[in-house]
C-alpha positions in Angstrom: -82.3 -1.7 35.1 -84.0 -4.6 33.3 -82.7 -3.4 30.0 -79.2 -3.0 31.5 -79.3 -6.6 32.8 -80.6 -7.8 29.4 -77.7 -6.1 27.6 -75.2 -7.6 30.0 -76.7 -11.1 29.6 -76.6 -10.8 25.9 -73.0 -9.6 26.0 -71.9 -12.4 28.3 -73.7 -15.0 26.1 -72.0 -13.7 23.0 -68.6 -13.8 24.6 -69.1 -17.3 26.0 -69.9 -18.6 22.5 -67.0 -16.7 21.0 -64.6 -18.1 23.6 -65.9 -21.7 23.5 -62.5 -23.3 23.0 -60.7 -21.0 25.5 -58.9 -22.2 28.5 -55.7 -23.1 30.2 -52.6 -23.6 28.0 -49.2 -24.9 28.9 -46.0 -25.3 26.8 -42.7 -27.0 27.6 -40.0 -25.9 25.3 -36.3 -26.8 24.8 -34.6 -24.0 22.9 -31.0 -24.4 21.5 -29.0 -22.3 19.1 -26.2 -19.9 18.4 -25.4 -16.5 19.9 -23.4 -13.5 18.7 -21.6 -11.6 21.4 -21.8 -7.8 20.9 -19.3 -5.9 23.0 -20.7 -2.7 24.6 -18.7 0.0 26.3 -15.0 0.7 25.8 -11.7 -0.2 27.4 -8.9 2.3 26.7 -6.3 0.9 24.3 -8.4 -2.3 23.5 -10.7 -2.9 20.6 -13.2 -5.7 21.2 -15.0 -7.5 18.3 -18.0 -9.8 18.1 -17.6 -13.5 18.6 -20.0 -16.5 18.6 -21.2 -18.9 21.3 -24.2 -21.1 22.0 -27.4 -21.1 24.1 -29.5 -23.9 25.5 -32.3 -24.2 28.1 -35.7 -25.5 29.1 -38.7 -23.3 29.7 -42.3 -23.7 30.8 -45.0 -21.4 29.4 -48.4 -21.3 31.1 -51.4 -19.1 30.9 -54.7 -18.7 29.1 -55.7 -19.0 25.4 -58.6 -17.0 24.0 -60.3 -18.5 20.9 -61.9 -15.9 18.6 -63.0 -18.7 16.2 -62.2 -18.7 12.5 -59.0 -20.5 13.7 -57.6 -17.4 15.3 -56.7 -17.1 19.0 -54.6 -15.2 21.5 -52.4 -16.9 24.1 -51.4 -14.8 27.2 -48.5 -16.7 28.7 -46.0 -16.4 31.5 -42.6 -17.9 31.0 -40.2 -19.5 33.6 -37.2 -21.8 33.3 -33.5 -22.4 33.1 -31.0 -21.2 30.5 -27.3 -21.6 29.8 -26.0 -18.7 27.7 -22.6 -17.6 26.3 -21.5 -14.0 25.9 -18.3 -13.9 23.9 -16.0 -11.4 22.2 -12.6 -11.5 20.5 -9.5 -9.3 20.9 -7.1 -8.1 18.1 -4.3 -10.5 17.3 -1.9 -11.3 14.5 -2.6 -13.6 11.5 -1.8 -16.8 13.5 -3.3 -16.1 16.9 -6.9 -15.5 18.0 -7.8 -14.5 21.6 -11.4 -15.1 22.6 -13.0 -14.1 25.9 -16.3 -15.7 26.9 -18.6 -15.7 29.9 -21.2 -18.5 30.3 -24.0 -18.1 32.8 -26.4 -20.6 34.3 -29.6 -18.5 34.8 -33.1 -18.6 36.1 -35.5 -17.1 33.6 -38.8 -15.3 34.1 -40.9 -13.3 31.5 -44.1 -13.0 29.5 -44.7 -14.2 25.9 -48.1 -13.4 24.4 -48.8 -15.3 21.1 -51.1 -14.9 18.2 -52.4 -18.2 17.0 -53.5 -18.7 13.3 -54.5 -22.2 12.6 -51.7 -24.3 14.1 -49.1 -21.6 13.7 -48.1 -19.2 16.5 -46.2 -15.9 16.5 -45.0 -14.7 19.9 -43.3 -11.5 21.1 -42.3 -10.9 24.7 -39.5 -10.3 27.1 -38.3 -10.7 30.7 -35.2 -11.2 32.9 -32.5 -13.8 33.2 -31.0 -14.0 36.7 -27.4 -15.5 36.7 -26.8 -17.9 39.6 -23.4 -19.3 38.5 -21.0 -19.2 35.6 -17.6 -19.6 34.0 -15.3 -16.9 32.7 -12.6 -18.1 30.2 -9.9 -16.6 28.0 -8.8 -18.9 25.1 -5.8 -18.2 22.9 -5.7 -20.2 19.7 -2.5 -20.4 17.5 -2.3 -21.7 14.0 -6.0 -22.6 14.1 -5.6 -25.8 16.2 -3.4 -25.3 19.3 -4.9 -23.4 22.2 -4.4 -22.5 25.8 -7.2 -21.5 28.1 -7.4 -19.8 31.5 -10.6 -19.3 33.4 -12.5 -19.2 36.6 -15.9 -20.0 38.0 -18.2 -17.5 39.7 -21.1 -17.9 42.0 -24.1 -15.7 42.5 -22.4 -13.6 45.2 -19.4 -13.0 42.9 -21.7 -12.1 40.0 -23.5 -9.5 42.1 -20.2 -7.9 43.1 -18.4 -8.1 39.8 -21.3 -6.7 37.7 -22.3 -4.0 40.1 -23.6 -1.7 37.3 -26.2 -4.3 36.3 -26.2 -8.0 37.4 -29.4 -9.2 35.7 -30.0 -9.8 32.0 -33.1 -8.2 30.4 -34.2 -9.8 27.1 -36.7 -9.5 24.3 -37.8 -12.4 22.1 -39.6 -13.2 18.9 -40.8 -16.8 18.3 -42.5 -18.7 15.4 -44.1 -22.1 16.2 -46.0 -24.8 14.6 -48.0 -27.4 16.6 -49.0 -30.9 15.5 -52.0 -32.0 17.8 -53.4 -35.4 18.6 -57.1 -36.0 19.6 -56.4 -35.0 23.2 -55.4 -31.4 22.8 -51.7 -32.4 23.2 -49.3 -31.3 20.5 -45.7 -31.5 19.5 -44.3 -28.0 19.2 -41.6 -27.0 16.6 -40.3 -23.5 16.3 -37.7 -20.9 15.7 -36.7 -18.1 18.0 -34.8 -14.8 17.8 -33.7 -12.9 20.9 -31.6 -10.0 22.1 -30.1 -10.0 25.6 -28.7 -6.9 27.4 -25.7 -8.4 29.2 -24.4 -7.9 32.7 -22.5 -4.6 33.1 -19.2 -4.2 34.9 -18.6 -0.6 36.1 -15.2 0.9 35.1 -15.9 4.3 36.8 -18.9 6.4 37.6 -19.6 7.1 33.9 -18.2 4.1 32.1 -19.1 0.4 32.0 -18.3 -2.6 29.8 -20.6 -5.5 28.9 -21.4 -8.0 26.2 -24.9 -8.1 24.7 -26.0 -11.1 22.7 -28.1 -11.7 19.6 -29.4 -15.3 19.6 -31.2 -17.5 17.1 -32.1 -21.1 16.9 -34.6 -23.9 17.2 -37.0 -25.0 19.9 -39.0 -28.2 20.3 -41.5 -29.2 23.0 -45.0 -30.2 24.0 -48.1 -28.0 23.9 -51.2 -28.6 26.0 -54.0 -26.4 24.6 -57.7 -26.4 23.9 -56.9 -24.3 20.7 -56.7 -27.4 18.5 -57.8 -26.4 15.0 -57.2 -29.8 13.6 -59.6 -31.4 16.1 -62.1 -28.6 15.5 -62.1 -29.3 11.8 -62.7 -33.0 12.4 -65.6 -32.3 14.7 -67.1 -29.9 12.2 -66.8 -32.5 9.4 -68.5 -35.1 11.6 -71.4 -32.7 12.3 -71.9 -32.3 8.5 
């Protein structure tokens, strides 16, 4: 028993020293970028093509960062926030006319985003759900590149649940690349890139068919990071000791 307690004590001591700079981490991000709508499913007699839109939002990431020393760490983060996303496609037309359909959702977002930290760089991969709470559906017809007419409608959460009865939430996967610039108080400005893929809401045509618009998005994100994993400050402290 004494040997077992000694081994456990040594193990805990080693881990405490390895995780000396571990602790709570929080990040507030504002992502914004472009999205490419990818039509899924078929409508008889209609060929739908990809079209572009845009995304914007604000998210809060919170969790725990584990510092393995040698300027390498692991952040285990939950993600929650708000997003505004466009899911768009175009329809066949003649040389002077373009018809575009788009659905834009205001959504609540929840997910997880683990990150590997190397110096002040971070690479994250994760996923979650977007829950639409309101939106706009619009069809825009453009002629000769400048003149257009638009017809649309707004939808609330109840309408979304009923319209997209095959699937009325939006699963997503995401890859991020970030760089943090810290001050002396473990607060840093966060700059990054993101790539994501969203599986759009699905409208049932019959028991075996549905239509939807998935989205591939990419863009920038800026924000604030609160973290004990501050390699710049660690280097300064090490230099002062020397």
